[in-house]
C-alpha positions in Angstrom: 59.2 97.4 194.3 57.9 93.9 193.6 57.4 93.7 189.8 56.8 89.9 189.3 55.7 87.2 191.7 55.9 83.6 190.5 54.1 81.2 192.7 54.0 77.3 192.5 54.3 77.2 188.7 54.0 73.8 187.1 54.4 72.8 183.5 54.4 69.3 182.1 54.8 67.9 178.6 55.4 64.2 179.2 55.8 61.9 182.2 58.2 64.2 184.2 57.3 67.8 184.8 59.6 70.4 183.3 58.6 73.0 185.9 57.5 71.5 189.3 56.0 74.1 191.6 58.7 76.7 191.3 58.4 80.1 193.0 60.5 83.3 193.0 60.2 87.1 192.8 61.6 89.8 190.6 62.1 93.3 192.0 62.7 96.6 190.3 66.2 97.0 188.8 67.4 93.5 189.6 69.7 91.8 187.1 69.1 88.0 187.6 71.0 85.2 185.8 68.8 82.1 185.1 71.1 79.1 184.8 70.6 75.4 184.5 71.7 72.5 182.2 70.4 72.1 178.7 66.8 70.9 178.8 66.1 72.1 182.3 63.2 74.3 181.1 64.7 77.8 181.0 63.1 78.8 177.7 59.8 77.2 178.8 59.8 79.4 181.9 60.7 82.5 179.9 57.7 81.9 177.6 55.4 81.5 180.5 56.6 84.7 182.1 56.1 86.6 178.8 52.6 85.2 178.4 53.3 83.1 175.3 52.5 79.9 177.2 50.3 79.0 180.2 51.3 77.0 183.3 49.4 73.9 184.1 49.1 75.2 187.7 50.4 78.2 189.7 50.4 81.8 188.7 52.7 84.6 187.5 51.5 87.9 188.9 52.9 91.1 187.2 52.5 94.4 188.9 49.6 96.3 187.3 51.7 99.2 186.2 54.7 97.1 185.0 55.5 95.9 181.5 57.3 92.7 180.5 58.8 91.5 177.2 60.8 88.6 175.9 63.6 88.8 173.4 62.4 87.2 170.3 64.7 84.7 168.5 62.9 85.1 165.1 60.2 87.2 163.6 58.4 87.9 160.3 59.2 91.2 158.5 57.5 93.0 155.6 59.6 94.0 152.6 59.0 97.6 153.4 60.3 97.5 157.0 63.8 98.9 157.4 66.4 98.3 160.1 65.8 101.7 161.6 62.0 101.4 161.4 62.0 98.1 163.1 64.2 99.4 165.9 62.0 102.4 166.4 59.0 100.1 167.0 60.3 99.8 170.5 59.8 103.5 171.0 56.4 103.7 169.2 54.6 105.1 172.4 57.1 107.9 172.7 56.9 108.8 169.0 53.1 108.9 169.5 53.5 111.3 172.4 55.8 113.6 170.3 53.2 113.5 167.5 50.3 114.4 169.8 52.3 117.2 171.5 53.0 118.7 168.0 49.4 118.4 167.1 48.1 120.0 170.3 50.6 122.8 169.9 49.3 123.5 166.4 45.7 123.5 167.7 46.7 126.0 170.5 48.1 128.3 167.9 44.9 128.1 165.8 42.2 128.4 168.4 40.7 131.7 169.5 38.3 130.3 172.1 39.6 131.1 175.6 38.1 128.0 177.3 39.3 125.7 174.5 42.7 127.3 174.6 43.0 126.7 178.4 42.0 123.1 178.0 44.5 122.5 175.2 47.2 124.2 177.2 46.6 121.9 180.1 46.8 118.9 177.8 50.0 120.3 176.3 51.6 120.8 179.7 50.7 117.2 180.6 52.2 115.9 177.4 55.4 117.9 178.0 55.6 116.5 181.6 55.3 112.9 180.2 57.9 113.6 177.5 60.3 114.9 180.1 59.6 112.1 182.6 60.2 109.5 179.8 63.3 111.3 178.5 61.7 111.5 175.1 63.4 114.7 173.9 66.6 112.9 172.8 64.8 109.9 171.4 66.8 109.7 168.1 70.0 109.9 170.0 68.9 106.8 172.0 68.2 104.9 168.8 71.7 105.7 167.5 73.3 104.7 170.8 71.7 101.3 170.8 72.1 100.5 167.1 75.7 101.6 166.9 76.5 99.9 170.2 75.2 96.6 168.7 77.5 96.9 165.7 75.3 98.5 163.1 76.4 101.5 161.0 74.3 104.5 159.9 74.5 103.5 156.2 72.7 100.3 157.2 69.7 102.1 158.7 67.6 102.1 155.5 68.4 98.5 154.6 65.2 96.3 154.4 64.9 93.8 157.2 64.4 91.0 154.7 67.8 91.7 153.2 69.6 91.2 156.6 71.2 88.0 157.7 69.6 86.0 160.5 72.2 87.2 163.0 71.6 90.8 162.0 67.8 90.4 162.3 68.3 89.0 165.8 70.4 92.0 166.8 67.7 94.4 165.5 65.2 92.5 167.7 67.5 93.0 170.7 67.8 96.7 169.8 64.0 97.0 169.7 63.6 95.4 173.1 66.3 97.6 174.7 64.7 100.7 173.3 61.2 99.6 174.4 62.7 99.3 178.0 60.0 97.2 179.6 60.1 97.1 183.4 61.1 93.4 183.2 63.3 92.3 180.3 63.4 88.6 179.6 66.7 88.0 177.7 67.2 84.5 176.3 70.8 84.3 175.0 71.2 88.0 174.2 74.9 87.7 173.3 74.2 85.3 170.4 75.3 86.9 167.1 77.2 89.6 169.0 81.0 90.0 168.6 83.0 90.9 171.7 82.9 94.7 171.2 79.0 94.6 171.0 78.9 92.2 173.9 80.9 94.5 176.1 78.7 97.4 175.1 75.6 95.4 176.0 77.2 94.6 179.4 77.6 98.3 180.2 74.1 99.1 179.0 72.4 96.5 181.2 74.6 97.3 184.2 73.5 101.0 184.1 69.8 100.6 182.9 67.0 101.0 185.4 65.0 98.0 184.2 65.0 94.6 185.8 66.3 91.7 183.6 66.1 87.9 183.8 68.9 86.6 181.7 69.6 83.2 180.2 73.2 83.0 178.9 76.1 80.6 178.4 78.5 83.5 178.5 79.9 83.3 182.0 81.9 86.5 181.6 78.7 88.3 180.6 76.8 86.9 183.6 79.6 87.9 186.0 79.6 91.5 184.7 75.9 92.0 184.6 74.0 89.9 187.2 73.8 90.4 190.9 71.6 87.4 191.7 71.4 83.9 190.3 68.5 81.5 189.9 69.4 77.9 189.3 66.7 75.9 187.5 67.1 72.1 187.9 64.7 69.2 188.2 61.8 71.5 187.8 62.6 73.8 190.8 64.6 76.9 191.4 67.3 77.7 194.0 68.1 81.3 194.7 71.7 82.5 195.2 73.0 86.1 195.9 75.7 87.4 193.6 76.8 86.8 190.0 77.7 83.5 188.3 81.1 83.0 189.9 79.6 83.7 193.3 76.8 81.2 192.6 79.3 78.5 191.4 81.3 78.9 194.6 78.4 79.0 197.0 76.7 76.0 195.3 79.8 73.9 195.7 80.2 74.9 199.4 76.5 74.3 200.1 76.5 70.9 198.4 79.5 69.9 200.4 77.8 70.8 203.7 74.5 69.2 202.8 76.2 66.1 201.5 78.1 65.6 204.8 74.9 66.2 206.8 73.0 63.7 204.6 75.7 61.1 205.0 75.8 61.6 208.7 72.0 61.2 208.9 72.0 58.2 206.7 74.6 56.5 208.9 72.4 57.3 212.0 69.3 55.9 210.2 71.1 52.8 209.2 72.4 52.2 212.7 69.0 52.9 214.2 67.2 50.6 211.7 69.7 47.8 212.5 69.0 48.2 216.2 65.3 48.0 215.6 65.6 44.9 213.4 67.7 43.1 216.0 65.6 44.1 219.1 62.1 44.3 217.7 61.0 41.2 219.7 63.8 40.9 222.2 64.4 42.3 225.7 65.0 45.7 224.3 61.8 45.8 222.3 60.6 48.9 224.2 63.8 50.8 223.3 63.4 49.5 219.7 59.8 50.8 219.6 60.9 54.2 221.0 63.6 54.5 218.3 61.1 53.6 215.6 58.9 56.5 216.7 61.9 58.8 216.7 62.8 57.8 213.1 59.2 58.5 212.1 59.5 62.0 213.5 63.0 62.6 212.1 63.3 65.6 209.8 65.0 64.0 206.9 67.9 65.8 205.2 67.3 65.9 201.4 70.4 64.9 199.4 71.7 68.0 197.5 70.5 68.5 194.0 73.8 68.1 192.1 74.1 68.9 188.5 76.6 66.3 187.4 79.1 67.5 184.7 80.5 64.9 182.3 84.1 63.8 183.0 85.6 64.6 179.7 89.2 63.6 178.8 91.5 63.6 175.8 94.0 60.9 176.6 96.5 60.8 179.4 99.3 59.2 177.3 99.8 60.8 174.0 102.9 60.5 171.8 105.5 63.2 172.5 106.1 65.7 169.7 109.3 67.7 169.1 110.0 71.0 170.9 108.1 73.0 168.4 104.7 71.8 167.0 103.8 74.3 164.2 105.5 77.2 162.6 104.2 79.9 160.2 106.5 82.4 158.6 105.2 85.4 156.7 101.9 83.8 155.9 99.4 85.7 153.8 96.0 84.1 152.9 92.7 85.4 151.5 90.2 84.9 148.8 91.0 87.5 146.2 91.9 90.1 148.9 94.1 88.9 151.8 92.3 88.2 155.1 95.6 88.5 156.9 99.2 89.4 155.8 102.7 88.4 156.9 101.6 86.3 159.9 104.4 84.5 161.8 104.0 82.3 164.9 105.7 79.3 166.5 103.7 77.0 168.7 105.8 75.0 171.2 105.0 71.7 172.8 102.6 72.0 175.7 101.3 75.5 174.7 97.6 76.2 174.8 97.2 79.1 172.3 93.9 80.9 172.0 93.3 82.8 168.7 91.4 86.0 169.5 90.1 88.7 167.3 86.9 90.3 165.8 84.6 88.5 163.4 86.0 88.4 159.9 89.7 88.7 160.7 90.4 85.2 159.5 90.8 83.1 162.7 89.3 79.9 161.2 91.2 80.4 157.9 94.4 80.8 159.8 93.7 77.5 161.7 93.0 75.7 158.5 96.1 77.1 156.9 98.2 75.9 159.8 96.6 72.5 159.5 97.5 72.3 155.8 93.9 72.3 154.7 94.4 75.6 152.9 97.6 76.6 151.0 98.9 80.1 152.0 99.1 82.7 149.2 102.6 83.5 150.4 104.9 82.5 153.3 105.4 79.0 154.6 103.8 76.6 157.2 105.6 73.7 158.8 104.6 71.0 161.3 107.0 69.6 163.8 108.0 66.0 164.2 105.6 63.3 165.4 102.7 65.7 165.2 99.3 64.0 165.2 96.3 66.4 164.8 92.7 66.1 165.8 90.5 68.9 164.5 87.1 70.1 165.9 85.2 72.0 163.2 82.7 74.6 164.5 80.3 73.6 161.8 80.5 69.9 163.0 81.4 68.8 159.5 83.6 66.0 161.0 80.6 64.0 162.2 78.4 62.6 159.5 74.7 63.3 160.4 73.7 60.1 158.5 75.7 57.8 160.8 74.8 56.4 164.2 76.5 58.0 167.1 78.9 55.1 167.7 79.9 54.9 164.1 80.4 58.7 163.9 82.9 58.6 166.8 84.9 55.5 165.7 88.3 56.8 164.4 89.5 55.6 161.0 93.0 55.0 162.4 91.7 52.7 165.2 89.2 50.2 163.7 89.9 47.8 166.6 88.0 50.1 169.0 85.0 48.2 170.1 81.4 49.6 170.3 81.6 49.0 174.1 84.7 51.1 174.3 83.1 53.9 172.2 80.0 53.9 174.5 82.3 54.2 177.5 84.0 57.2 175.8 80.6 58.8 174.9 79.5 58.4 178.5 82.5 60.4 179.6 81.2 63.2 177.4 77.7 63.0 178.9 76.0 60.8 176.2 74.4 57.8 177.7 71.5 55.4 177.3 69.4 55.3 174.1 71.0 58.4 172.7 74.1 56.5 171.6 72.0 54.4 169.2 70.4 57.4 167.4 71.6 59.0 164.2 73.8 62.1 164.7 71.4 64.2 162.6 68.5 63.7 165.1 70.5 65.1 168.1 70.3 68.6 169.6 73.1 71.1 169.0 74.7 70.4 172.4 74.6 66.6 171.8 76.2 66.9 168.4 79.0 69.0 169.9 79.7 66.3 172.4 79.8 63.7 169.7 82.3 65.7 167.8 84.4 66.2 171.0 84.3 62.5 171.7 85.5 61.8 168.2 88.4 64.2 168.8 89.2 62.2 172.0 89.0 58.9 170.2 91.8 59.9 167.8 94.2 60.2 170.8 96.1 62.9 169.0 98.9 64.9 170.6 97.8 68.2 169.0 94.2 69.4 169.4 92.9 72.2 167.0 89.5 73.3 168.2 87.3 75.9 166.4 84.7 77.3 168.8 84.4 74.1 170.9 82.0 75.6 173.5 79.2 76.3 171.0 76.0 74.7 172.1 77.5 73.4 175.4 75.8 74.3 178.7 77.8 75.8 181.6 78.6 72.5 183.3 79.8 70.9 180.0 82.0 74.0 179.4 83.5 73.7 182.8 84.2 70.0 182.2 85.8 70.7 178.9 88.0 73.4 180.5 89.3 70.9 183.1 89.9 68.2 180.4 91.9 70.6 178.2 93.9 72.0 181.2 95.0 68.4 182.1 95.7 67.5 178.4 99.5 66.6 178.1 99.7 67.6 174.4 99.4 70.9 172.6 96.3 73.0 172.0 95.4 75.6 169.4 91.9 77.0 169.6 89.4 79.7 168.6 86.8 80.8 171.0 84.5 83.8 171.7 84.0 82.6 175.3 86.2 84.9 177.3 85.7 82.9 180.5 86.8 79.7 178.6 89.8 81.5 177.1 90.8 82.8 180.6 90.7 79.3 182.1 92.4 77.4 179.2 94.9 79.6 177.3 98.5 79.9 178.2 99.1 82.3 175.2 96.8 84.6 173.3 97.5 85.1 169.5 95.5 88.3 169.1 94.5 90.1 166.0 95.1 93.9 166.3 94.2 96.5 163.7 97.5 96.2 161.8 99.0 92.9 162.9 98.8 89.6 164.8 100.7 89.4 168.0 101.5 86.6 170.5 101.0 87.3 174.2 102.1 85.1 177.1 99.1 84.6 179.5 95.4 84.3 179.3 92.6 86.6 178.2 92.7 88.7 181.3 96.5 89.3 181.1 96.0 90.2 177.4 93.3 92.8 178.2 95.4 94.1 181.1 98.3 94.6 178.7 96.1 96.6 176.4 94.8 98.7 179.3 98.3 99.5 180.5 99.5 100.4 177.0 96.5 102.8 176.7 97.2 104.3 180.1 100.8 104.9 179.2 99.9 106.4 175.8 97.4 108.7 177.6 100.0 109.7 180.2 102.5 110.6 177.4 99.8 112.6 175.6 98.9 114.4 178.8 102.5 115.3 179.5 103.0 116.6 176.0 99.8 118.7 176.2 100.5 120.1 179.7 101.2 123.9 179.9 104.9 124.7 180.2 105.9 121.1 179.1 109.0 121.3 176.9 107.3 118.9 174.5 104.2 121.1 174.1 103.8 123.3 171.0 102.5 126.8 171.0 100.0 128.2 168.6 101.6 129.7 165.5 105.1 128.7 166.5 107.7 126.2 165.1 108.2 122.9 166.9 110.0 123.0 170.3 113.7 122.2 170.8 112.9 118.7 172.0 111.1 118.0 168.7 113.9 119.3 166.6 116.3 117.3 168.7 114.8 114.1 167.3 111.3 113.6 168.6 109.1 111.9 166.1 106.7 114.5 164.5 103.0 113.9 164.9 101.7 112.4 161.7 99.3 114.3 159.5 95.8 113.0 158.9 95.2 110.8 155.9 91.5 110.4 156.6 88.7 112.9 157.5 87.9 113.2 161.2 85.5 110.5 162.6 84.7 109.4 166.1 86.5 106.3 167.2 83.2 104.7 168.4 81.7 105.3 164.9 84.7 103.7 163.3 84.5 100.7 165.6 80.9 100.2 164.9 81.5 100.2 161.1 84.5 97.9 161.5 82.3 95.4 163.4 79.6 95.5 160.7 82.2 95.1 157.9 83.9 92.3 159.7 80.5 90.5 159.9 79.9 91.0 156.2 83.4 89.7 155.4 82.9 86.6 157.5 79.6 85.9 155.7 81.1 86.3 152.3 84.1 84.1 153.3 81.8 81.3 154.4 79.9 81.7 151.1 83.2 81.4 149.1 84.1 78.2 151.1 80.7 76.6 150.2 81.1 74.3 147.1 77.5 74.9 146.1 78.4 78.5 145.2 80.6 77.4 142.3 77.7 75.9 140.4 76.6 79.4 139.5 79.3 81.2 137.6 77.8 84.7 137.9 77.2 84.4 141.6 80.8 83.4 142.1 82.0 86.5 140.4 79.6 88.7 142.3 80.5 87.2 145.6 84.3 87.4 145.0 83.9 91.1 144.0 81.8 91.8 147.1 84.3 90.0 149.3 87.2 92.0 147.8 85.4 95.3 148.2 84.5 94.7 151.8 88.0 93.3 152.7 89.6 96.4 151.1 87.2 98.6 153.0 88.0 96.8 156.2 91.7 97.3 155.7 91.1 101.0 155.2 88.9 101.2 158.3 91.6 99.6 160.4 94.1 102.3 159.2 91.5 105.0 159.8 90.8 103.6 163.3 94.5 103.6 164.2 94.9 107.2 163.0 91.8 108.3 165.0 93.0 106.6 168.2 96.3 108.5 167.9 95.1 111.9 166.7 91.6 112.4 168.0 
């Protein structure tokens, strides 16, 4: 069924139109990825589709019976509104149906008039039919499913919305939209503020939901998992491709290659023909020249392919050689009052590209800064190898001064001879050209600031790159360019990223946080996940064999352990904690990790230490949550083994 028909939509804010006569359709159940470089107009289009903006020309026709809604990025909340109450706003019509059904049932019980009773009974039957059709009988279970899936815990349900962080508020807005389940969901960066567990839950939810969705996201792994069609928005127009992001990327490259060859061939023909016409316009072959001139006028011109040009990033082809090992941590423990991590040991070898992977709040950034020597470990030791020269990319972009001009912000302190022209050439390789290089850093967009910070890293010409969330604010083409630059980098790389696609493309090793330890895996993100899956399958197989009837390792009710157990099999441990579902524990872990991360950031902020009482309260809150997180990890491990 056709839900949305967009025809010749145009929107213009200055000289060049943002949307220039674009057209497309959305049908029931489709999951469509909307991709394009930063500034292409994706958010503008989403606002027009949602009715928050009007096109200058063209129309967006929504099916009369269909609903459409846009994921809000910010909203105003009253002091009385709770997390649960705000989420339930999405189900307000269903709660109203429930209320009316209860009211009609009460009136049926109270009436003695036969005709009135029959009328009320018919209304009650209609309401019950609607409730059944809309699956409104298990409505509270649906609320729990969405909120827990997005990383909230039940003890947060009654928390006022005004007391939540900005990221938590955005997650509640996402929950409200998913529960409202409009026929067309407009999701603009839905994975922002989600950790990997919540992102994976959202992927499964969207894959299996009945609604159509138009999705803007920089998470290529997410787009690959969810979408089955891709719209590219570029230069004001859309191009439609079947398949997910990876399919689009491949088809786009193949299509551009074919069109480019056809364009070049036609241009050669045109040039040759025009040359013949010029030479013979008044000569003996003027009739042939005139004939060819007419043919050129009738020629169906091949349009050169619309190519989104990615920056050609690079981090130096000739860096100083380090020793065989670059960095080593032995038994490192670090925290703020309560340890974030304990007894961490790792050795990074020359040429390794190590991706740090783990949930929010587990201390990835703190570990990076400890390895760099910016933070002193509480215990253990950190050493750097010989000839190590480090360039650090801070996810908060603290290494680029917003008060400086772009050129001055990039100029390295260790290379004052680097000329402004050389710096501008470097900036151009990172996609920053024209007047933008003469602006102040503080006036730039998030993506532009990220490119300035990356260019500064490149200017240092270091042999060890330490990057903390380098893909933040970058569009898909810039991320691909960064991947290629890092893959060709001859030095050593240590990085943190939530971009699973980026980690898959770049990492040669994964240093992963697991509930009770850090562990180094050889391979990329996919190989790491495969190793976890194989381990889980092996554990399940062992458990299945032990539980199989007649298995020598199986125990019988009321009996002592079997001979195999008494012969040395490790006894099954007893519970330390009360029974809880693994999913519930994981949801609480995610929420506690987020809180720990927020408190950790607060403790690292110098402004906090101007207020003595706040410092004490923040440290105490941090220690309480970190202690709770440690306990939750142990509880989770026990639940996985014994449930």
